[in-house]
C-alpha positions as CSV (number, residue, x, y, z in Angstrom):
1,X,-15.4,85.8,17.2
2,X,-13.8,87.6,14.1
3,X,-13.8,86.5,10.9
4,X,-10.4,85.4,10.6
5,X,-10.8,82.9,13.4
6,X,-14.2,81.7,12.2
7,X,-12.7,80.7,9.4
8,X,-10.1,78.5,10.1
9,X,-12.7,77.5,12.4
10,X,-14.6,76.0,8.7
11,X,-11.2,75.9,7.1
12,X,-10.0,72.6,10.1
13,X,-13.6,70.8,10.0
14,X,-13.3,70.4,6.0
15,X,-9.8,68.8,6.3
16,X,-11.0,66.5,9.0
17,X,-14.8,65.2,7.0
18,X,-12.4,64.9,4.7
19,X,-10.0,62.4,5.8
20,X,-12.7,60.6,7.2
21,X,-13.7,60.2,4.0
22,X,-10.6,59.7,3.2
23,X,-10.5,56.4,5.7
24,X,-13.3,55.4,5.4
25,X,-12.9,54.5,2.1
26,X,-9.8,53.0,2.8
27,X,-11.4,50.4,5.4
28,X,-14.0,49.4,2.1
29,X,-11.0,48.6,-0.4
30,X,-9.3,47.1,2.5
31,X,-12.4,45.2,2.9
32,X,-12.5,44.0,-0.4
33,X,-9.0,43.1,-0.4
34,X,-9.1,40.7,1.8
35,X,-12.2,38.8,0.3
36,X,-10.8,38.6,-3.0
37,X,-7.5,37.4,-1.3
38,X,-10.1,34.6,1.1
39,X,-12.1,34.4,-2.1
40,X,-8.7,33.2,-4.3
41,X,-7.2,31.3,-1.9
42,X,-10.9,29.4,-0.5
43,X,-10.6,27.1,-4.0
44,X,-6.8,26.5,-3.3
45,X,-7.6,25.4,-0.5
46,X,-10.6,22.9,-1.6
47,X,-8.4,21.0,-4.3
48,X,-6.2,20.9,-1.5
49,X,-7.3,18.6,0.5
50,X,-9.0,16.7,-1.8
51,X,-5.5,15.5,-2.9
52,X,-5.1,13.4,-0.7
53,X,-9.1,11.9,-1.0
54,X,-7.6,10.9,-4.4
55,X,-4.3,8.7,-3.6
56,X,-6.4,6.7,-1.1
57,X,-8.9,5.9,-3.8
58,X,-6.4,5.1,-6.5
59,X,-3.9,3.4,-3.5
60,X,-7.5,1.4,-2.1
61,X,-8.6,0.8,-6.2
62,X,-5.0,-0.8,-7.2
63,X,-4.6,-2.8,-4.3
64,X,-8.4,-4.9,-4.5
65,X,-6.7,-5.2,-8.7
66,X,-3.1,-6.2,-7.0
67,X,-6.3,-8.8,-4.8
68,X,-8.0,-10.3,-7.6
69,X,-5.5,-10.4,-9.7
70,X,-3.1,-12.7,-7.6
71,X,-6.4,-14.6,-6.7
72,X,-7.0,-14.6,-9.8
73,X,-4.1,-16.8,-10.6
74,X,-4.7,-19.3,-7.8
75,X,-7.7,-20.3,-8.6
76,X,-7.0,-20.3,-12.6
77,X,-4.0,-22.9,-11.7
78,X,-3.8,-24.8,-8.0
79,X,-8.1,-25.1,-8.3
80,X,-7.8,-23.1,-5.1
81,X,-11.2,-21.8,-4.7
82,X,-12.6,-18.3,-4.8
83,X,-13.3,-17.7,-1.1
84,X,-9.6,-19.3,-0.2
85,X,-8.1,-17.6,-2.9
86,X,-8.1,-14.8,-1.7
87,X,-8.1,-15.4,2.5
88,X,-4.9,-16.0,0.8
89,X,-3.2,-13.7,-1.6
90,X,-5.1,-10.8,1.3
91,X,-2.5,-12.6,4.5
92,X,-0.5,-13.0,1.3
93,X,-0.2,-9.5,0.7
94,X,-0.5,-8.6,4.6
95,X,2.3,-10.4,5.8
96,X,5.1,-9.8,2.3
97,X,4.2,-6.4,3.6
98,X,5.1,-6.7,7.5
99,X,8.0,-8.7,6.9
100,X,9.1,-6.6,3.5
101,X,8.8,-9.8,1.9
102,X,7.8,-9.9,-1.9
103,X,4.7,-11.6,-2.3
104,X,5.8,-13.7,-5.4
105,X,8.4,-15.0,-2.6
106,X,6.0,-15.5,-0.7
107,X,3.6,-17.1,-2.8
108,X,6.3,-20.0,-4.5
109,X,7.4,-21.1,-0.8
110,X,3.6,-22.5,-0.5
111,X,2.7,-23.5,-3.9
112,X,6.4,-25.2,-3.8
113,X,5.6,-27.0,0.4
114,X,1.1,-27.4,0.4
115,X,0.5,-26.8,-3.2
116,X,-1.9,-24.6,-1.5
117,X,-3.5,-27.3,0.7
118,X,-3.9,-25.1,4.0
119,X,-4.0,-28.7,6.2
120,X,-1.2,-30.3,4.3
121,X,1.1,-32.3,6.7
122,X,4.7,-32.9,6.0
123,X,7.8,-34.9,7.5
124,X,8.9,-33.7,10.9
125,X,5.7,-32.2,11.5
126,X,5.7,-30.2,9.4
127,X,2.5,-28.5,8.9
128,X,-0.3,-26.1,7.0
129,X,0.8,-24.0,3.6
130,X,4.1,-22.7,4.4
131,X,4.9,-26.3,6.1
132,X,5.5,-24.4,9.4
133,X,7.9,-27.5,11.4
134,X,6.6,-26.6,15.2
135,X,9.4,-28.7,16.7
136,X,11.8,-26.4,15.0
137,X,9.7,-23.0,16.4
138,X,8.2,-24.3,19.7
139,X,7.9,-20.5,20.8
140,X,6.8,-18.6,17.7
141,X,3.7,-21.3,17.2
142,X,2.8,-22.7,20.9
143,X,-0.3,-20.7,20.9
144,X,-1.1,-21.1,16.6
145,X,-2.9,-22.8,14.7
146,X,-0.8,-23.2,12.1
147,X,-3.6,-25.1,9.9
148,X,-5.1,-21.5,9.6
149,X,-4.1,-19.2,6.5
150,X,-3.6,-16.5,7.9
151,X,-1.8,-17.9,11.2
152,X,-0.1,-19.8,8.9
153,X,1.3,-17.1,5.7
154,X,2.7,-14.9,9.1
155,X,4.3,-17.2,11.0
156,X,6.0,-18.4,7.5
157,X,7.3,-14.7,6.6
158,X,8.1,-14.6,9.9
159,X,10.6,-17.6,9.6
160,X,11.6,-16.6,6.3
161,X,12.7,-13.0,7.7
162,X,14.5,-14.2,10.4
163,X,16.7,-16.3,7.6
164,X,16.9,-14.4,5.4
165,X,18.6,-11.5,8.0
166,X,20.7,-13.5,9.4
167,X,22.4,-14.5,6.1
168,X,22.9,-10.7,5.0
169,X,19.5,-10.1,2.3
170,X,20.8,-13.9,0.7
171,X,17.7,-14.7,-0.1
172,X,18.9,-18.4,-2.0
173,X,21.2,-19.1,1.7
174,X,18.4,-18.4,3.3
175,X,16.5,-20.5,1.3
176,X,17.9,-23.0,1.4
177,X,18.0,-22.6,5.2
178,X,13.5,-23.0,5.0
179,X,13.2,-25.6,3.4
180,X,16.9,-27.4,3.9
181,X,19.0,-27.7,0.5
182,X,20.6,-25.6,-2.4
183,X,18.1,-28.0,-4.8
184,X,15.2,-25.9,-3.1
185,X,16.6,-22.8,-2.4
186,X,16.0,-23.4,-6.6
187,X,13.1,-24.0,-6.9
188,X,11.4,-21.8,-5.6
189,X,13.7,-18.9,-6.8
190,X,11.9,-20.5,-10.3
191,X,8.8,-20.6,-8.6
192,X,8.4,-17.1,-7.7
193,X,9.3,-15.5,-11.3
194,X,6.1,-17.3,-12.9
195,X,4.6,-14.9,-9.6
196,X,6.2,-11.3,-10.7
197,X,4.0,-10.8,-13.8
198,X,1.3,-11.3,-11.4
199,X,2.2,-9.3,-8.6
200,X,4.2,-6.4,-11.3
201,X,1.1,-5.9,-13.0
202,X,-1.0,-5.7,-9.8
203,X,1.4,-3.1,-9.2
204,X,1.3,-1.3,-12.5
205,X,-0.9,1.5,-14.2
206,X,-3.7,-0.5,-16.1
207,X,-1.4,1.1,-19.2
208,X,1.5,-1.4,-17.4
209,X,-0.8,-4.4,-16.0
210,X,-2.6,-4.1,-20.1
211,X,0.8,-4.8,-21.4
212,X,2.5,-7.4,-18.9
213,X,-1.4,-9.0,-20.3
214,X,-0.6,-9.0,-23.8
215,X,2.7,-10.5,-23.4
216,X,1.5,-13.9,-21.2
217,X,-1.4,-13.8,-23.8
218,X,1.2,-13.7,-27.0
219,X,4.0,-16.8,-24.5
220,X,-0.1,-18.9,-24.5
221,X,-0.1,-18.9,-28.4
C-alpha cells in the first residue's frame, strides 16, 4: 500500500472519531437540557395542581362560615334549637342555590309564614315552615311530607321560583301571589333586609365579615 493511501486512511479515521465524539457530546448536552427543563417545569406543575385544592378548601370554609352565622341568628333571634337551626340553614342554602333565590328572601318567607316552626299549620291546610298549601299544589306535594324541613323548604322555594318566573322577575308581584296580598309582600321584603347583613357577611371575606359585624354591633349600642 502506498504512503498516500495510508495517509488518507489515517486522515479519514481521525475524522470519523472526531464526528463520533461530537455526536456523543451533543447527545449529552441535549439530555442535560431535557432534564433541566423537566426539573424547572416540575414545580410549576405541582403548583398548578395545588390551586384547585386551595380553592376547594376556601369554598368549603366559606360555606361552613355561612351556615354557622345563619344558624346562630336563628337561635338568637327566633329561639330555634341549634340542631334544628343548622338543618333549616342547610335546606335554605340548598334550595336557594337550586332555584336561584336569595337565601335572605327564603329565610324571610319562612320567618313570616311560620316563625321557623316546622309543624306549623294555617288556613286552607297550609303546612310547615313555608306554609305550603297542598290543595293548591297537588302535583308538587302529592308524595311529600310537608312537616319535614328539607321537603317543605324545597317545595316552598319551587313555588316561589315559579311565581317569580311568571311575574318576569318581579319579586314583589311574586310575593303577592305567594302570600295573597301587597301587605304580605311588603312584610317579607322588610324582613329580608333583616337577614341580608348576615347572609352577606357569610359570603364575604373575613375582613368584610368583620366590618359587617362592627356595623351591626354599632346599631345595637
